[in-house]
C-alpha positions in Angstrom: 0.0 0.0 0.0 1.4 3.3 -1.0 -0.3 6.3 0.7 1.1 9.0 -1.5 -0.1 7.2 -4.6 -3.5 6.7 -3.0 -3.9 10.3 -2.2 -3.3 11.2 -5.9 -6.0 8.6 -6.9 -8.4 10.0 -4.4 -8.1 13.4 -6.0 -7.9 12.5 -9.7 -10.6 9.8 -9.9 -14.4 9.7 -9.3 -15.8 7.1 -7.0 -19.0 5.1 -6.7 -18.6 5.2 -2.9 -16.6 7.5 -0.6 -16.4 6.0 3.0 -15.5 8.3 5.9 -14.1 6.2 8.7 -11.3 3.5 8.8 -12.6 1.3 11.7 -14.7 -1.8 11.7 -17.8 -0.2 10.3 -16.1 1.6 7.4 -14.0 -1.4 6.5 -17.0 -3.7 6.4 -18.8 -1.3 4.0 -15.6 -1.1 1.8 -15.2 -4.9 1.7 -18.8 -5.5 0.7 -18.9 -2.8 -1.9 -15.7 -4.0 -3.5 -17.0 -7.6 -3.5 -19.8 -6.2 -5.8 -17.5 -4.5 -8.2 -18.0 -0.9 -6.9 -15.3 1.7 -7.1 -14.5 2.5 -3.5 -12.5 5.2 -1.7 -12.1 5.3 2.1 -10.4 7.9 4.3 -9.7 7.9 8.0 -8.8 11.0 10.0 -6.1 9.3 12.1 -4.8 5.8 11.9 -6.9 2.7 10.9 -8.8 1.4 13.9 -7.4 4.1 16.1 -10.6 4.5 18.1 -13.1 1.9 19.4 -12.1 -0.7 16.7 -8.7 -1.4 18.5 -10.1 -1.3 22.1 -12.5 -4.2 22.2 -12.6 -7.3 24.4 -11.0 -9.2 21.4 -14.1 -11.5 21.1 -15.9 -12.5 17.9 -19.1 -13.7 19.7 -22.8 -14.1 19.5 -23.3 -12.3 22.8 -24.4 -14.7 25.5 -25.9 -11.9 27.6 -28.2 -10.9 24.7 -30.0 -14.2 25.1 -31.2 -13.0 28.6 -32.6 -9.9 26.8 -34.5 -12.1 24.4 -32.7 -10.7 21.4 -32.3 -14.0 19.5 -32.2 -12.4 16.1 -29.1 -10.4 17.1 -27.4 -13.5 18.6 -28.2 -15.6 15.5 -26.8 -13.0 13.2 -23.6 -12.6 15.2 -23.1 -16.4 15.4 -23.4 -16.8 11.7 -20.9 -13.9 11.1 -18.5 -15.5 13.6 -18.6 -18.7 11.5 -17.8 -16.7 8.3 -14.9 -14.8 9.9 -13.2 -17.8 11.4 -13.0 -19.2 7.8 -12.0 -15.9 6.3 -9.1 -15.2 8.6 -7.8 -18.3 10.5 -4.5 -16.5 11.2 -6.3 -13.8 13.2 -9.5 -15.5 14.5 -9.7 -18.7 16.6 -12.0 -20.7 18.8 -11.7 -19.9 22.5 -13.0 -22.0 25.4 -15.0 -20.1 28.1 -16.1 -21.5 31.4 -19.0 -20.2 33.5 -18.6 -21.3 37.2 -21.8 -22.7 38.7 -22.7 -22.2 42.4 -26.4 -23.4 42.5 -28.7 -26.0 40.8 -30.8 -23.1 39.5 -27.8 -21.4 37.8 -26.8 -24.8 36.4 -30.2 -25.3 34.8 -30.4 -21.6 33.6 -27.0 -21.4 32.0 -27.1 -25.0 30.6 -30.4 -24.3 28.8 -29.2 -20.9 27.7 -25.9 -22.2 26.1 -27.7 -25.1 24.4 -29.9 -22.5 22.8 -26.7 -20.6 21.9 -25.3 -23.7 20.2 -28.6 -24.3 18.3 -28.7 -20.7 17.0 -25.2 -21.2 15.5 -26.6 -24.1 13.4 -24.0 -25.6 11.1 -21.5 -22.8 11.9 -21.1 -23.8 15.6 -17.5 -23.9 16.7 -17.9 -26.2 19.7 -20.7 -27.7 21.8 -21.3 -26.5 25.3 -20.5 -29.1 28.0 -21.3 -29.5 31.7 -18.1 -29.9 33.8 -17.7 -31.3 37.2 -16.0 -29.2 40.0 -12.9 -31.3 39.5 -12.8 -30.7 35.7 -13.2 -26.9 36.3 -10.3 -27.1 38.7 -8.0 -28.6 36.1 -8.9 -26.1 33.4 -8.9 -23.1 35.7 -6.4 -23.8 38.5 -6.5 -20.3 40.0 -10.2 -20.1 40.2 -11.6 -20.0 43.8 -13.3 -23.3 44.6 -15.3 -22.3 47.6 -19.0 -23.1 47.1 -18.3 -24.1 43.5 -20.6 -26.9 42.3 -19.7 -27.3 38.7 -19.1 -25.4 35.5 -20.3 -25.0 31.9 -17.8 -24.8 29.1 -18.8 -23.1 25.8 -16.9 -21.8 22.8 -16.7 -18.4 21.1 -14.2 -16.7 18.8 -11.2 -14.7 19.8 -9.2 -12.3 17.6 -6.9 -9.3 17.4 -9.0 -6.3 16.4 -6.4 -3.9 15.2 -4.6 -6.6 13.2 -8.0 -7.6 11.6 -8.4 -4.0 10.6 -5.0 -4.0 8.9 -5.8 -7.2 7.1 -9.1 -5.6 5.9 -7.3 -2.5 4.7 -4.8 -4.6 2.7 -7.6 -6.9 1.4 -9.6 -3.9 0.1 -6.4 -2.4 -1.4 -5.8 -5.6 -3.4 -9.4 -5.6 -4.5 -8.9 -2.2 -6.1 -10.1 0.1 -3.3 -8.2 3.3 -2.5 -7.6 3.8 1.3 -5.7 6.4 3.2 -5.2 7.1 6.8 -4.6 10.6 8.3 -7.1 12.3 5.9 -9.7 14.3 7.8 -13.0 15.2 6.2 -13.9 18.8 7.1 -16.6 19.5 4.5 -19.4 17.8 2.5 -19.6 18.8 -1.1 -23.1 19.3 -2.6 -24.4 19.8 -6.0 -27.0 22.4 -7.2 -29.9 20.1 -6.0 -28.4 20.0 -2.5 -27.3 16.4 -2.8 -23.9 15.2 -1.4 -21.4 14.8 -4.2 -18.1 14.4 -2.5 -16.0 15.6 0.5 -13.5 18.2 1.3 -10.4 16.9 3.1 -7.2 17.8 4.8 -4.1 15.6 4.6 -3.1 15.6 8.3 0.5 14.6 7.4 1.2 17.2 4.6 -1.4 19.8 5.5 -2.6 19.8 1.9 -6.4 20.4 1.3 -8.2 18.6 -1.5 -11.6 17.3 -2.7 -12.8 13.8 -3.5 -15.8 13.4 -5.9 -18.2 10.5 -5.7 -21.8 9.3 -6.2 -22.5 8.3 -2.6 -20.8 9.3 0.7 -21.1 7.0 3.7 -20.6 8.2 7.3 -19.1 5.3 9.2 -17.2 7.2 11.9 -18.5 5.4 14.9 -18.8 7.6 18.0 -17.9 10.6 15.8 -20.8 10.1 13.5 -22.7 13.2 14.8 -19.7 15.4 13.7 -20.1 14.4 10.1 -24.0 14.6 10.4 -23.6 18.3 11.5 -21.5 19.0 8.5 -24.6 17.9 6.5 -27.1 19.5 8.8 -25.9 21.8 11.7 -29.1 21.5 13.6 -29.0 17.6 13.6 -29.9 16.0 17.0 -27.5 13.5 18.6 -27.7 10.0 17.1 -25.0 8.5 19.2 -25.0 7.6 22.9 -21.4 6.7 23.7 -20.7 4.0 26.3 -17.3 3.4 27.7 -15.8 0.1 28.2 -12.4 -0.5 29.9 -10.0 -3.4 30.1 -7.1 -4.2 32.4 -4.2 -6.4 31.3 -2.3 -8.5 33.8 0.5 -11.0 33.8 -0.5 -14.6 33.0 0.5 -15.8 36.5 -2.8 -14.5 37.9 -4.9 -16.9 35.7 -3.0 -19.6 34.0 -4.6 -22.1 31.6 -6.0 -21.9 28.2 -9.7 -21.4 29.1 -11.3 -18.0 29.7 -13.7 -17.2 32.6 -17.1 -15.7 31.9 -18.6 -14.1 35.1 -22.3 -14.0 34.2 -23.4 -11.4 36.8 -21.3 -8.8 38.4 -22.2 -6.5 41.3 -24.3 -4.4 38.9 -25.7 -7.2 36.8 -23.3 -7.1 33.9 -21.1 -9.7 32.4 -17.3 -9.7 33.1 -14.6 -11.7 31.2 -11.1 -13.0 32.3 -9.5 -13.9 29.0 -6.1 -15.1 28.0 -4.7 -13.0 25.2 -1.2 -12.7 23.6 0.4 -14.3 26.6 -1.4 -12.0 29.1 -4.8 -12.0 30.7 -7.4 -9.4 29.9 -10.1 -8.3 32.4 -13.1 -6.4 31.2 -15.4 -4.8 30.5 -17.5 -1.9 31.9 -20.5 -0.1 30.4 -20.3 3.5 31.5 -22.3 6.3 29.9 -20.1 9.2 28.7 -21.4 12.6 27.6 -18.2 13.7 25.7 -16.6 11.8 22.9 -12.8 11.7 23.0 -10.3 10.2 20.6 -8.3 8.9 23.6 -10.7 8.0 26.3 -9.4 7.4 29.8 -10.5 4.7 32.3 -12.3 6.2 35.3 -11.0 5.3 38.8 -14.4 3.7 39.7 -14.2 1.5 36.5 -10.9 0.2 37.4 -12.0 -0.5 41.0 -15.2 -2.2 39.6 -13.2 -4.6 37.3 -10.6 -5.5 40.0 -13.3 -6.0 42.7 -15.4 -8.3 40.6 -12.4 -10.3 39.2 -10.8 -10.8 42.6 -13.9 -12.5 43.8 -12.8 -15.4 41.6 -9.0 -15.2 41.7 -7.0 -17.1 44.3 -4.2 -14.5 43.9 -5.7 -11.0 44.2 -4.7 -8.5 41.7 -4.0 -4.8 42.6 -3.6 -1.6 40.5 0.2 -2.1 40.8 -0.2 -5.4 38.9 -1.9 -3.8 35.9 0.4 -3.8 32.9 -1.9 -1.7 30.8 -5.4 -0.2 31.0 -7.3 0.9 27.9 -10.7 2.4 27.3 -12.9 2.5 24.2 -16.2 4.1 23.4 -19.0 2.1 21.9 -21.1 3.9 19.2 -24.5 2.9 20.5 -27.4 4.2 18.5 -29.3 6.6 20.8 -32.6 5.1 22.0 -35.9 6.9 21.8 -36.1 6.5 25.5 -33.4 8.7 26.7 -33.4 7.1 30.1 -32.4 3.6 28.9 -29.4 2.2 30.6 -26.4 1.5 28.2 -26.4 -2.2 28.9 -30.0 -2.3 27.7 -29.4 -0.3 24.5 -29.4 -2.7 21.5 -26.1 -3.4 19.9 -27.8 -3.8 16.5 -26.8 -1.3 13.8 -28.9 1.3 12.2 -28.6 2.8 8.7 -30.1 6.2 7.8 -30.2 8.4 4.7 -30.4 12.1 5.0 -32.3 14.4 2.6 -29.0 15.3 1.0 -28.3 11.5 0.4 -25.6 11.1 3.1 -25.7 7.5 4.2 -24.9 7.0 8.0 -24.1 3.7 9.7 -24.2 3.7 13.5 -24.2 1.0 16.2 -23.1 -2.6 15.8 -20.0 -4.4 16.9 -16.9 -6.1 15.4 -18.5 -9.5 15.1 -21.1 -8.2 12.7 -18.9 -5.7 10.8 -19.3 -7.6 7.5 -23.1 -7.8 7.8 -23.3 -4.1 8.7 -21.3 -3.5 5.5 -23.7 -5.7 3.5 -26.8 -4.0 4.9 -25.3 -0.6 4.2 -24.4 -1.5 0.5 -27.9 -3.0 0.0 -29.3 0.4 1.0 -27.0 2.1 -1.4 -27.9 -0.2 -4.2 -31.5 0.7 -3.8 -30.6 4.4 -4.0 -28.6 3.8 -7.2 -30.9 1.1 -8.6 -28.2 -1.5 -8.7 -28.7 -5.2 -8.0 -25.3 -7.0 -7.8 -25.3 -9.5 -4.9 -22.9 -9.4 -1.9 -19.9 -11.7 -2.1 -18.0 -10.5 1.0 -18.7 -13.6 3.1 -16.6 -15.7 0.9 -13.5 -13.4 0.6 -10.3 -14.7 2.2 -8.6 -11.8 4.0 -5.1 -10.8 3.4 -2.6 -13.2 5.1 -5.1 -16.1 4.9 -3.4 -19.2 6.1 -3.7 -21.7 8.9 -1.4 -20.1 11.5 2.0 -21.6 12.3 1.8 -23.0 15.9 3.5 -21.0 18.6 5.0 -18.5 16.1 5.1 -15.0 17.7 4.6 -13.6 14.2 1.6 -15.8 13.2 -0.7 -12.7 13.0 1.0 -11.9 9.7 -0.3 -15.1 8.2 1.0 -15.9 4.8 3.1 -12.7 4.9 5.2 -14.0 7.8 7.9 -15.3 5.4 8.2 -11.9 3.8 9.0 -10.3 7.2 11.7 -12.8 7.6 13.1 -12.0 4.2 13.8 -8.5 5.4 16.1 -10.0 8.0 17.8 -12.1 5.4 18.5 -9.0 3.5 19.7 -7.1 6.5 20.7 -9.1 9.6 20.6 -5.9 11.7 16.9 -5.9 11.5 16.8 -9.1 13.7 17.6 -7.0 16.7 14.8 -7.2 19.3 12.9 -4.1 20.4 12.8 -5.3 24.0 14.5 -8.2 25.9 11.2 -9.5 27.2 9.4 -9.7 23.9 10.0 -11.3 20.4 9.3 -8.1 18.4 12.2 -7.0 16.2 13.3 -4.1 14.0 12.2 -5.8 10.8 8.5 -5.5 11.9 8.9 -1.7 12.1 10.2 -1.6 8.5 7.3 -3.9 7.3 4.7 -1.7 9.1 6.0 1.4 7.4 6.4 -0.1 3.9 3.4 -2.4 3.9 0.9 -1.3 6.5 0.8 2.5 6.3 2.3 3.1 9.7 3.3 6.8 10.0 3.8 7.3 13.8 5.4 5.4 16.6 2.0 5.0 18.2 0.6 3.4 15.0 3.3 0.7 15.3 3.4 0.1 19.1 -0.4 0.4 19.6 -1.9 -1.2 16.5 0.7 -3.1 14.5 2.2 -5.2 17.4 -0.2 -4.3 20.2 2.5 -3.9 22.9 0.9 -0.6 24.2 -2.2 -2.5 25.2 -0.3 -5.4 26.5 2.5 -3.8 28.5 2.6 0.0 28.4 5.9 0.5 30.3 7.7 -1.9 27.9 6.2 0.0 25.0 7.7 3.2 26.3 11.1 1.5 26.4 10.7 0.4 22.8 9.7 3.8 21.4 13.2 5.3 20.8 14.3 2.3 18.7 11.0 2.3 16.7 11.3 6.1 16.1 14.8 5.7 14.7 13.8 3.0 12.2 10.7 4.8 11.2 12.6 8.0 10.7 15.0 6.2 8.3 12.1 4.7 6.4 10.1 7.8 6.2 13.0 10.2 5.6 12.6 12.1 8.8 15.2 13.9 10.9 16.3 13.9 14.6 13.7 16.5 15.5 11.0 14.2 14.3 12.4 11.4 16.3 12.5 13.4 19.5 8.9 14.7 18.9 7.6 11.2 18.2 9.1 9.7 21.3 7.9 12.5 23.6 4.4 12.3 22.0 4.3 8.6 22.6 5.5 8.9 26.2 2.7 11.4 26.9 0.1 8.9 25.4 1.4 5.9 27.2 0.9 7.6 30.6 -2.9 7.1 30.0 -2.3 3.4 29.8 -0.2 3.1 33.0 -1.8 3.1 36.5 0.3 4.9 39.1 
């Protein structure tokens, strides 16, 4: 992917579809539109998946808790999409065992019945049948789970993935399908024709400062929690359509919860679900569901959210975790579609997506989640096809994503999939690139070079946060890696010492938000 060339294409060509937003929603629309032969442009104001799309619980799931709400349609849709995605990107999505601890006969019956319905809803795309476990079997799978009053457990299966890496795979897949995508391009104006219909966008290249226009037949607003900002470019008096809900995650050393299975706590002190999940050699605890009035590009975990997660997790851990044990904390904002009932609690607001078309023809997609990103894209393009009187069917469910391959077992670079040998070729060409970025992690200089050349990484944060994920795994170690990363990026990008110093300082400032004092 060559960003400079893509910018020139954006300016010089006319597009069937211009998508604003490079997260799960926008990439889902791009993938589906390209599968139908449309000419697609996509721009993102910062880095791909910079916002909510890199801050999830890393689960591709139907949503067990939605069964309790009676939303079987949403669960069924998500389970089908889970099945598609595991086949489309086996190097990034895998089956994960979850165990619900059982403390009473009533809970045993309740969750057993619920999970059997969960299995049935998945139909032929089920990835593992739920099973009743004895207390002893639970102890073997979860050795650091408190056993007091434990009667049994129920094991079920869902999907686990790397959200930001999936986004990069989608970007590269769309690029290979003929799409034109660019990060760090901010839309600051909607262009309209003499009939008042949207005909393109006015943009600013955040890296060069250049302003330019992109012309197209349809513009899609897929900016997640920032959707209202684009809607107000179209209609300044527009009411809020998004009700942001914050979810946080804490990352701990694996010693607190060893084993390959995850724990699903079905009811916390406020009636929500909490997960303790193994991920990338760590364990991740989350999440919360906190209403936030203001939308921020870099949300920060609240003290009460941190305490809530630790308090509820420690009820199940034999070794209690404290704030000092947290390697990284990150927060994300869910773009929930605002309910008509303004008093509805965030946990009760539907996670289903909504598509609207304004009088000017601006198409807006809000709500949804990573699991259903492809279906969100399909539904959006279906709506666009009606507007344009087109009838080509969606083929996105059958597309193998970039890097598609069954992963190499135990390889630290398995997330590159079929591109992994290409990363190693860089080391063959320059042995110096084998140097590790940190003594405690396998990441090396060659990955920085690859990220700049092949994955449109332009800042130290892009690499450490979303190309190798170390910022959300171990923030202090990420800070220690920053100077080396900046030096290699500067060489690749043709930057000077001032750029290196500025990048390192900027990253250090950002990383403080991920470190608990």
